[in-house]
C-alpha positions in Angstrom: -27.5 -1.2 -19.2 -24.9 1.0 -20.1 -21.7 0.0 -21.1 -18.7 1.3 -20.0 -16.1 2.8 -22.2 -12.3 1.8 -22.2 -9.7 4.4 -22.5 -8.1 2.7 -25.3 -11.5 2.9 -27.6 -11.7 6.9 -26.7 -10.0 8.9 -29.5 -8.4 12.1 -28.4 -6.0 14.3 -30.0 -2.7 15.6 -29.3 -2.6 18.0 -26.4 -6.1 16.5 -24.8 -6.8 17.0 -21.5 -7.7 13.8 -19.3 -9.2 13.7 -15.8 -8.3 10.7 -14.0 -10.4 9.8 -10.9 -7.6 7.9 -8.8 -8.6 5.8 -5.7 -5.4 7.5 -3.8 -7.4 7.3 -0.3 -4.3 5.5 1.8 -3.1 6.2 4.9 -0.2 8.6 5.6 1.4 6.0 8.2 1.4 2.6 7.5 2.7 -0.3 5.0 4.6 1.1 1.9 3.2 -1.6 0.0 -0.3 -0.5 0.0 1.0 3.0 -0.8 2.9 1.8 -3.6 0.3 -0.5 -5.1 -2.6 2.2 -5.2 0.0 4.3 -7.1 1.1 1.4 -9.4 -2.3 0.7 -10.4 -3.0 3.6 -12.1 0.2 3.8 -13.6 -0.5 2.2 -17.0 -3.6 4.4 -17.4 -1.5 7.6 -17.1 1.2 6.3 -19.4 -1.0 5.5 -22.1 -2.5 9.0 -21.9 1.2 10.5 -21.8 2.5 8.3 -24.6 -0.4 9.4 -26.6 0.1 13.4 -26.2 -2.2 13.8 -23.5 -2.4 15.9 -20.4 -3.3 14.3 -17.3 -5.1 15.9 -14.2 -5.5 13.2 -11.4 -8.7 13.8 -9.1 -8.4 12.2 -5.8 -9.3 12.8 -2.2 -7.6 12.1 0.8 -9.8 10.4 3.9 -13.2 9.9 4.8 -16.0 12.4 4.3 -16.7 14.0 7.9 -13.9 11.7 9.2 -15.7 8.6 9.5 
């Protein structure tokens, strides 16, 4: 079984680009609490990368494939 690595165990240098897959699949209309929560969940990871001099590229999608 493959062991998942944590971002804290990956050595990266100043200026490294880090791609973060984020679950920002949120409704445009709806409770603000849900939207805020989804952004706050990723804040710690993004801040960790930025504090170490990395550049963050966030990859996300909006909606479900085929509108289902």
